C-alpha positions in Angstrom: -47.5 -17.8 -103.9 -45.5 -17.1 -107.0 -45.5 -14.8 -110.0 -48.2 -15.8 -112.6 -48.9 -15.1 -116.2 -52.2 -13.3 -117.0 -54.0 -16.6 -118.0 -52.7 -18.3 -114.8 -54.1 -15.4 -112.7 -57.5 -15.7 -114.2 -57.5 -19.5 -113.8 -56.5 -19.0 -110.1 -59.4 -16.6 -109.7 -61.8 -19.3 -110.9 -60.2 -21.7 -108.4 -60.6 -19.3 -105.5 -64.2 -18.6 -106.5 -64.9 -22.3 -106.5 -63.6 -22.7 -102.9 -66.3 -20.4 -101.4 -68.9 -19.7 -104.1 -71.8 -19.3 -101.8 -70.0 -16.6 -99.7 -69.2 -14.6 -102.8 -72.7 -15.0 -104.2 -74.5 -14.2 -101.0 -72.3 -11.3 -100.3 -72.9 -9.8 -103.7 -76.6 -10.7 -103.4 -76.9 -8.7 -100.2 -75.6 -5.7 -102.1 -77.4 -6.1 -105.4 -80.8 -7.5 -104.5 -82.0 -4.5 -102.5 -80.9 -2.2 -105.3 -82.8 -4.4 -107.8 -85.9 -4.1 -105.7 -85.5 -0.3 -105.5 -84.8 0.0 -109.2 -87.8 -2.2 -110.1 -90.2 -0.4 -107.7 -89.4 3.0 -109.1 -88.8 2.0 -112.7 -85.2 3.4 -112.5 -83.9 1.1 -115.2 -86.9 0.4 -117.3 -86.6 0.9 -121.0 -90.3 1.4 -121.2 -90.2 4.6 -119.1 -88.4 7.8 -120.2 -85.6 8.7 -117.7 -86.0 11.9 -115.7 -83.3 13.9 -114.0 -84.3 12.6 -110.6 -84.2 9.0 -111.8 -80.8 9.6 -113.5 -79.3 11.0 -110.3 -80.7 8.2 -108.2 -79.3 5.7 -110.7 -75.9 7.4 -110.6 -75.7 7.6 -106.8 -77.1 4.1 -106.3 -74.8 2.6 -108.9 -71.7 4.2 -107.2 -72.7 3.0 -103.8 -73.5 -0.5 -105.0 -70.3 -0.7 -107.0 -68.2 0.4 -104.0 -69.8 -2.1 -101.6 -69.7 -4.9 -104.1 -66.0 -4.3 -105.0 -65.1 -3.9 -101.3 -66.8 -7.1 -100.1 -65.5 -9.2 -103.0 -61.9 -7.9 -102.3 -62.1 -8.8 -98.6 -63.5 -12.2 -99.3 -60.9 -12.9 -102.0 -58.2 -11.9 -99.6 -59.4 -14.3 -96.9 -59.8 -17.2 -99.3 -56.3 -16.5 -100.8 -54.7 -17.0 -97.4 -56.8 -20.1 -96.6 -58.8 -18.3 -93.9 -62.6 -18.8 -93.5 -64.6 -16.4 -95.6 -66.6 -14.4 -93.1 -69.3 -12.2 -94.7 -69.9 -10.3 -91.4 -66.2 -9.4 -91.2 -66.1 -8.5 -94.8 -69.0 -6.0 -94.5 -67.6 -4.6 -91.3 -64.2 -4.0 -93.0 -65.8 -2.3 -95.9 -68.0 -0.2 -93.6 -65.0 0.9 -91.5 -63.2 2.1 -94.7 -66.2 3.1 -96.7 -65.5 6.8 -97.1 -61.9 6.6 -98.2 -62.9 3.6 -100.4 -65.7 5.6 -102.0 -63.5 8.6 -102.6 -60.6 6.6 -104.0 -62.8 4.6 -106.4 -64.6 7.7 -107.6 -61.3 9.5 -108.2 -59.9 6.5 -110.1 -63.2 6.1 -112.1 -63.2 9.8 -113.1 -59.5 9.6 -114.3 -60.2 6.4 -116.3 -63.4 7.8 -117.8 -61.8 11.1 -118.7 -58.9 9.3 -120.3 -61.2 7.0 -122.3 -63.4 10.0 -123.4 -60.4 11.9 -124.8 -58.3 9.0 -126.2 -58.5 5.3 -125.5 -54.8 4.9 -124.6 -54.8 7.4 -121.7 -57.8 5.7 -120.2 -56.1 2.3 -120.4 -53.0 3.8 -118.7 -55.2 5.1 -115.9 -56.9 1.8 -115.6 -53.6 0.0 -115.1 -52.3 2.8 -112.9 -55.2 2.5 -110.4 -55.8 -1.2 -110.6 -55.2 -1.8 -106.9 -56.8 1.2 -105.2 -59.4 -1.0 -103.4 -56.7 -3.3 -102.1 -54.6 -0.3 -100.9 -57.5 1.0 -98.9 -58.9 -2.2 -97.6 -55.8 -4.4 -97.2 -53.2 -1.8 -96.3 -55.4 0.8 -94.6 -54.4 3.7 -96.9 -56.5 6.8 -97.2 -57.8 8.1 -100.5 -54.7 10.1 -101.7 -52.0 7.6 -100.6 -54.1 4.7 -102.0 -54.0 6.3 -105.5 -50.2 6.8 -105.1 -49.7 3.3 -103.8 -51.5 1.7 -106.8 -49.6 4.0 -109.2 -46.3 2.9 -107.7 -47.2 -0.8 -107.9 -48.2 -0.5 -111.5 -44.8 0.9 -112.6 -43.3 -1.5 -115.1 -46.3 -3.9 -115.1 -49.0 -2.0 -116.8 -49.1 -4.4 -119.8 -49.4 -7.4 -117.5 -52.2 -5.7 -115.5 -54.1 -4.7 -118.6 -53.9 -8.2 -120.2 -55.1 -9.8 -117.0 -58.0 -7.4 -116.5 -58.7 -7.6 -120.3 -59.2 -11.4 -120.2 -61.8 -11.1 -117.4 -63.5 -8.2 -119.2 -63.7 -10.2 -122.5 -65.2 -13.2 -120.7 -67.7 -10.9 -119.1 -68.6 -9.3 -122.4 -69.2 -12.7 -124.0 -71.4 -13.9 -121.2 -73.3 -10.5 -121.1 -74.1 -10.8 -124.8 -75.4 -14.3 -124.3 -77.6 -13.2 -121.3 -78.7 -10.1 -123.2 -79.9 -12.1 -126.2 -81.8 -14.5 -124.0 -83.4 -11.6 -122.1 -84.7 -10.0 -125.3 -87.3 -12.7 -125.6 -88.7 -11.8 -122.2 -91.4 -9.1 -122.3 -91.3 -8.1 -118.7 -88.8 -5.4 -117.7 -88.9 -6.6 -114.1 -87.9 -10.2 -115.1 -85.2 -8.8 -117.3 -83.9 -6.7 -114.4 -84.0 -9.8 -112.2 -82.0 -11.9 -114.7 -79.5 -9.1 -115.1 -79.1 -8.8 -111.3 -78.6 -12.6 -110.9 -76.0 -12.6 -113.7 -74.1 -9.7 -112.1 -74.2 -11.4 -108.7 -72.7 -14.5 -110.2 -70.0 -12.9 -112.4 -68.9 -9.8 -110.6 -66.9 -11.6 -107.8 -64.4 -12.6 -110.5 -63.4 -9.0 -110.9 -62.6 -8.6 -107.2 -60.8 -11.9 -107.0 -58.7 -11.3 -110.1 -57.8 -7.7 -108.9 -56.8 -9.1 -105.5 -54.7 -11.8 -107.0 -53.1 -9.3 -109.4 -52.3 -7.0 -106.5 -50.4 -9.8 -104.7 -48.8 -10.9 -108.0 -47.3 -7.5 -108.6 -46.2 -7.3 -104.9 -44.5 -10.6 -105.3 -42.7 -9.4 -108.4 -41.7 -6.0 -107.1 -41.5 -6.3 -103.3 -40.8 -10.0 -102.7 -44.0 -10.4 -100.8 -43.9 -14.1 -101.0 -40.5 -14.2 -99.2 -41.7 -11.6 -96.7 -44.9 -13.5 -95.9 -43.3 -16.9 -95.6 -40.6 -15.5 -93.3 -43.1 -13.8 -90.9 -46.1 -16.2 -91.0 -46.4 -19.0 -88.4 -45.2 -22.3 -89.8 -48.8 -23.8 -89.7 -50.1 -21.0 -91.9 -47.3 -21.1 -94.5 -49.6 -22.7 -97.0 -51.5 -20.3 -99.2 -53.4 -20.5 -102.5 -51.3 -22.0 -105.3 
């Protein structure tokens, strides 16, 4: 439990992922696989079928719900593994379900701000991305409602936006590189259903890294700004004073 550079945070994210890979993969699979079945059954993401307004709306709503659930579950699991507690999928889904409405509202507000900033100029979008980097953690780990969660993340990001962007950027570039590779491989497969299945499997495997990295980044900034490491070690029982390093 110490301040880390961006590359160290990403390395730590891989280490945490390797501790409980099945929990992360199964958790994300529970979220993504039903969506893959629905999308495949109704041709929602098929390049061979022209999109309609109804399909576009279903894709939009479904994508928001899936992204919220996946982000929430990966955040809770990452938090448990970080503190050397057993990763419990049931507890993770219950925690997300209890806070689902404020989590959904907060993530939508942050996404709209980031999207609007990117649409106008790239720089404002990046500023909003750094500003709202910890909205999920504020809701799920601190119990904040939508408005306070946005304010809490903004406060944490002050003075550390470059550090936040570099850390998130490394994970993003890794994802892009892997996505391009998977995309090139998928192009040789004629079946849109098989391509969708491959895409879902890939997302299930890679997406937990975002939640883990964001959670580590949240604690990293709290350690830097609020002395969270000292606070935790001074209040935690002696036998639990060993956390992820």
